[in-house]
C-alpha positions as CSV (number, residue, x, y, z in Angstrom):
1,X,-170.5,86.6,-64.0
2,X,-170.5,87.0,-60.3
3,X,-167.5,89.3,-60.3
4,X,-169.1,91.5,-62.9
5,X,-166.7,90.9,-65.8
6,X,-167.1,92.8,-69.1
7,X,-165.2,91.9,-72.3
8,X,-164.2,95.6,-73.0
9,X,-162.7,95.9,-69.5
10,X,-160.9,92.5,-69.7
11,X,-159.6,93.4,-73.1
12,X,-157.6,96.2,-71.7
13,X,-155.6,93.6,-69.7
14,X,-155.0,91.2,-72.6
15,X,-151.2,91.6,-72.7
16,X,-151.0,91.3,-68.9
17,X,-153.0,88.1,-69.0
18,X,-151.0,86.8,-71.9
19,X,-147.6,87.3,-70.1
20,X,-149.0,85.6,-66.9
21,X,-150.3,82.6,-68.9
22,X,-146.8,82.2,-70.4
23,X,-145.4,82.2,-66.9
24,X,-148.0,79.7,-65.9
25,X,-147.1,77.4,-68.8
26,X,-143.4,77.7,-68.0
27,X,-144.0,76.8,-64.4
28,X,-146.1,73.8,-65.4
29,X,-143.6,72.6,-68.0
30,X,-140.6,72.9,-65.6
31,X,-142.6,71.6,-62.6
32,X,-141.7,74.7,-60.7
33,X,-144.4,74.8,-58.1
34,X,-143.5,78.2,-56.8
35,X,-143.7,79.7,-60.3
36,X,-147.0,78.0,-61.0
37,X,-148.5,79.2,-57.7
38,X,-147.3,82.7,-58.4
39,X,-148.9,82.7,-61.8
40,X,-152.2,81.5,-60.5
41,X,-152.2,84.2,-57.8
42,X,-151.4,86.9,-60.4
43,X,-154.3,85.6,-62.6
44,X,-156.7,85.8,-59.6
45,X,-155.4,89.3,-58.8
46,X,-155.9,90.5,-62.4
47,X,-159.4,89.0,-62.6
48,X,-160.3,90.9,-59.5
49,X,-158.7,94.1,-60.8
50,X,-160.4,94.0,-64.1
51,X,-163.9,93.3,-62.7
52,X,-166.5,95.8,-63.8
53,X,-169.8,95.3,-62.0
54,X,-173.1,96.9,-63.2
55,X,-174.2,99.9,-61.2
56,X,-177.5,101.6,-60.9
57,X,-177.2,105.4,-60.9
58,X,-179.6,107.4,-58.7
59,X,-182.4,109.0,-60.7
60,X,-182.2,112.3,-58.8
61,X,-181.4,115.0,-61.4
62,X,-179.6,117.1,-58.8
63,X,-177.3,114.3,-57.7
64,X,-173.6,114.2,-58.8
65,X,-172.2,110.8,-58.4
66,X,-168.7,109.4,-57.9
67,X,-166.7,109.0,-61.1
68,X,-164.7,106.1,-59.6
69,X,-164.6,103.6,-56.8
70,X,-162.2,104.4,-54.0
71,X,-161.6,106.5,-50.9
72,X,-162.3,110.3,-50.8
73,X,-158.8,111.7,-50.3
74,X,-159.5,115.4,-50.3
75,X,-162.2,118.0,-50.7
76,X,-161.0,121.5,-51.7
77,X,-161.9,124.7,-53.5
78,X,-159.4,125.3,-56.3
79,X,-159.0,127.3,-59.4
80,X,-159.7,125.3,-62.6
81,X,-157.2,126.9,-65.0
82,X,-157.7,124.4,-67.8
83,X,-161.4,124.3,-68.7
84,X,-163.8,126.6,-66.9
85,X,-161.2,129.2,-65.8
86,X,-163.2,129.6,-62.5
87,X,-162.8,128.5,-58.9
88,X,-164.5,125.1,-58.3
89,X,-165.0,122.5,-55.6
90,X,-162.9,119.4,-56.2
91,X,-163.5,115.9,-54.7
92,X,-160.4,113.7,-55.1
93,X,-160.8,109.9,-55.0
94,X,-157.9,107.6,-54.4
95,X,-158.2,104.2,-56.1
96,X,-156.1,101.3,-54.6
97,X,-155.2,98.3,-56.7
98,X,-158.2,96.5,-55.1
99,X,-160.8,99.0,-56.3
100,X,-162.8,98.8,-59.5
101,X,-160.9,101.0,-62.0
102,X,-163.7,101.9,-64.4
103,X,-164.5,105.6,-64.6
104,X,-168.2,106.6,-64.9
105,X,-170.1,109.8,-65.7
106,X,-170.9,111.9,-62.7
107,X,-173.9,113.6,-64.5
108,X,-175.8,113.3,-67.8
109,X,-173.7,115.2,-70.2
110,X,-171.9,115.8,-73.5
111,X,-168.1,115.3,-73.8
112,X,-166.9,118.8,-74.7
113,X,-163.2,118.5,-73.8
114,X,-160.5,115.8,-73.7
115,X,-156.8,116.6,-73.1
116,X,-153.9,114.3,-72.3
117,X,-151.1,115.6,-70.1
118,X,-147.8,113.8,-70.0
119,X,-146.2,113.7,-66.6
120,X,-144.6,111.7,-63.8
121,X,-145.9,108.6,-62.0
122,X,-145.8,109.7,-58.4
123,X,-147.8,107.7,-55.8
124,X,-151.4,108.9,-56.3
125,X,-151.6,109.7,-52.6
126,X,-148.9,112.3,-53.0
127,X,-150.2,115.8,-52.9
128,X,-148.2,116.7,-55.9
129,X,-149.7,113.8,-58.0
130,X,-152.6,116.0,-59.0
131,X,-150.4,118.5,-60.8
132,X,-147.3,116.5,-61.8
133,X,-148.5,113.1,-62.8
134,X,-149.7,112.0,-66.3
135,X,-153.4,112.8,-66.6
136,X,-156.4,113.0,-68.9
137,X,-158.8,115.9,-68.4
138,X,-162.5,115.6,-69.4
139,X,-165.3,118.2,-69.5
140,X,-168.9,117.1,-69.4
141,X,-171.5,119.7,-70.3
142,X,-174.7,119.0,-68.4
143,X,-178.0,120.8,-68.2
144,X,-177.1,122.7,-65.0
145,X,-173.3,123.0,-65.3
146,X,-170.1,121.8,-66.9
147,X,-168.2,119.4,-64.7
148,X,-164.5,118.5,-65.1
149,X,-163.1,115.1,-64.4
150,X,-159.3,114.3,-64.3
151,X,-158.0,110.7,-64.5
152,X,-154.6,110.7,-62.9
153,X,-152.0,107.9,-63.0
154,X,-150.1,106.6,-60.0
155,X,-146.9,104.8,-59.2
156,X,-148.2,101.5,-60.5
157,X,-150.9,102.8,-63.0
158,X,-149.2,103.6,-66.3
159,X,-152.1,103.8,-68.7
160,X,-155.3,105.8,-68.9
161,X,-157.8,104.3,-71.3
162,X,-160.5,106.6,-72.8
163,X,-163.6,104.8,-74.1
164,X,-165.5,107.9,-75.2
165,X,-164.7,110.6,-77.6
166,X,-165.4,114.3,-78.1
167,X,-169.0,115.0,-78.8
168,X,-170.4,111.8,-77.2
169,X,-173.5,112.2,-75.1
170,X,-173.6,109.9,-72.1
171,X,-175.9,109.1,-69.2
172,X,-175.1,109.4,-65.6
173,X,-173.2,106.3,-64.5
174,X,-172.1,105.3,-68.0
175,X,-168.5,104.2,-68.4
176,X,-166.2,106.7,-70.2
177,X,-162.8,105.0,-69.5
178,X,-160.6,103.4,-67.0
179,X,-157.1,103.6,-65.4
180,X,-155.0,100.5,-65.0
181,X,-154.0,99.8,-61.4
182,X,-153.8,102.2,-58.4
183,X,-154.6,105.8,-59.3
184,X,-156.7,108.9,-58.6
185,X,-159.8,110.5,-60.1
186,X,-160.9,114.0,-59.4
187,X,-164.4,115.6,-60.0
188,X,-164.6,119.4,-60.3
189,X,-168.0,121.1,-59.8
190,X,-169.4,124.6,-59.2
191,X,-168.9,126.2,-55.8
192,X,-172.6,126.3,-55.3
193,X,-172.8,122.5,-55.2
194,X,-173.3,120.8,-51.8
195,X,-170.7,118.1,-51.2
196,X,-172.3,115.1,-49.4
197,X,-169.2,113.0,-48.6
198,X,-166.3,113.6,-46.3
199,X,-162.6,112.7,-46.4
200,X,-162.1,109.0,-45.7
201,X,-165.5,107.9,-47.1
202,X,-165.5,104.9,-49.4
203,X,-167.5,105.5,-52.6
204,X,-168.7,103.5,-55.6
205,X,-168.4,104.9,-59.1
206,X,-171.7,105.3,-60.8
207,X,-173.6,104.8,-57.6
208,X,-172.5,107.0,-54.6
209,X,-173.8,110.5,-54.5
210,X,-170.8,112.8,-53.7
211,X,-172.6,116.2,-54.2
212,X,-175.8,117.8,-55.2
213,X,-176.7,120.8,-57.3
214,X,-178.5,123.6,-55.4
215,X,-180.9,126.2,-56.7
216,X,-178.0,128.7,-56.9
217,X,-176.6,129.7,-60.2
């Protein structure tokens, strides 16, 4: 399809679509034009939200690619106290409700860690969302390093959907999950990596190079 629809992604919105179609049927049955129009607009919005286009990951083995579509919100050096227990570079990506919400592998790697963290549902642009919101942490062990990715909910997003499991081996750009509605995705990488994006840049998951491995250990 032109919008890049996938059954697995659309399936995550099955209950949302079901409720909207009930509203549409009600509007048609009662001849309430305003309700019918609202339902149609909601259907169009959801079709756009659950789109999932194919992406071609760059072949460069040194490239680290965006794990999500969105806008680069911050680039910091921060201690990863959950997985690697070391200081790492973190690229935070904010996803608006208009961005594709599928999450993709930043490198070729094996899933070595998955941990769900209950929490709040602050706006994903809030600086405290990274530590206080509900999140799912992943670790991907690659040939050159282990990268950490965190899927973080937002004020509207209330569900993180994992599609991969512990022990899976995935290629760069392959889908490993999604977050429903506006949210945040963070990629943690070694300090030696060279970040190639800046705050405010728009990126595409599975396609945009956000950093590169260097020759340093």
